[in-house]
Every structure is written in structure tokens, then in C-alpha cells.
C-alpha positions as CSV (number, residue, x, y, z in Angstrom):
1,M,44.0,-1.8,12.2
2,S,41.8,0.4,14.4
3,T,41.5,3.0,11.5
4,L,40.2,0.2,9.2
5,L,37.7,-0.9,11.7
6,F,36.6,2.7,12.3
7,I,36.1,3.2,8.6
8,A,34.2,-0.1,8.3
9,I,31.9,1.0,11.2
10,I,31.2,4.4,9.5
11,I,30.4,2.8,6.2
12,G,28.1,0.3,7.9
13,G,26.4,3.0,9.8
14,L,25.8,4.9,6.6
15,I,24.3,1.9,4.9
16,V,22.0,1.4,7.9
17,V,21.0,5.0,7.8
18,A,20.3,4.8,4.1
19,L,18.2,1.7,4.5
20,I,16.1,3.3,7.3
21,G,15.7,6.5,5.2
22,S,14.6,4.7,2.1
23,G,12.1,2.5,4.2
24,L,10.7,5.7,5.8
25,F,10.5,7.3,2.4
26,W,8.4,4.3,1.0
27,F,6.3,4.2,4.1
28,L,5.4,7.8,3.7
29,I,4.5,7.4,0.1
30,Q,2.3,4.4,0.9
31,I,0.5,6.4,3.7
32,G,0.0,9.3,1.1
33,V,-1.6,6.9,-1.3
34,I,-3.9,5.5,1.3
35,V,-4.9,8.9,2.4
36,K,-5.5,10.0,-1.1
37,K,-7.8,7.1,-1.8
38,A,-9.6,7.6,1.6
39,V,-10.6,11.2,0.7
40,E,-12.1,10.3,-2.6
41,P,-15.9,10.2,-2.6
42,P,-17.3,6.6,-2.6
43,A,-18.5,5.1,-5.8
44,Q,-22.2,5.6,-6.4
45,D,-24.3,2.7,-7.7
46,Y,-27.6,3.8,-8.8
47,G,-28.8,0.6,-10.2
48,S,-31.9,-1.1,-9.0
49,Y,-31.4,-4.7,-7.7
50,S,-33.7,-7.2,-6.1
51,L,-33.4,-10.7,-4.8
52,D,-35.7,-11.9,-7.6
53,Q,-33.0,-11.2,-10.1
54,G,-30.9,-13.9,-8.8
55,R,-33.7,-16.4,-9.0
56,D,-34.4,-15.3,-12.6
57,V,-30.7,-16.1,-13.5
58,D,-31.0,-19.5,-12.0
59,E,-34.2,-20.3,-13.8
60,R,-32.7,-19.2,-17.3
61,E,-29.6,-21.6,-16.8
62,R,-31.9,-24.7,-16.3
């Protein structure tokens, strides 16, 4: 009986270690994606905008 319990504990421990390992793996991948996006240069918008443009749109809709 003790041998069966010992084997069950070992199998349970291996499952826990595998789950922790896979969680750590996915965490590191997500951190890598975040860091990769963070080092990209920001998007440049060279358009010219003014507050009057919003009023023009409202006037056209009436």
C-alpha cells in the first residue's frame, strides 16, 4: 500500500512541476512580446488636425 501511495505522490509531483513549468514558459513568452512591442518606435502621425474640424463635421450632418 505504501508503494502505491509513493508512486501516486511522485506522479502528482511531476504533474505539478509540469504545470508550473508550462505556466512559467507562457509567462516568459508574454513578457517577450511586451518587451518587443515596447522597443518598437511609436507610430508617427503627421496629419494636421484642429478643433474646427469637429465643428465642420457637425455642421455637415445637420
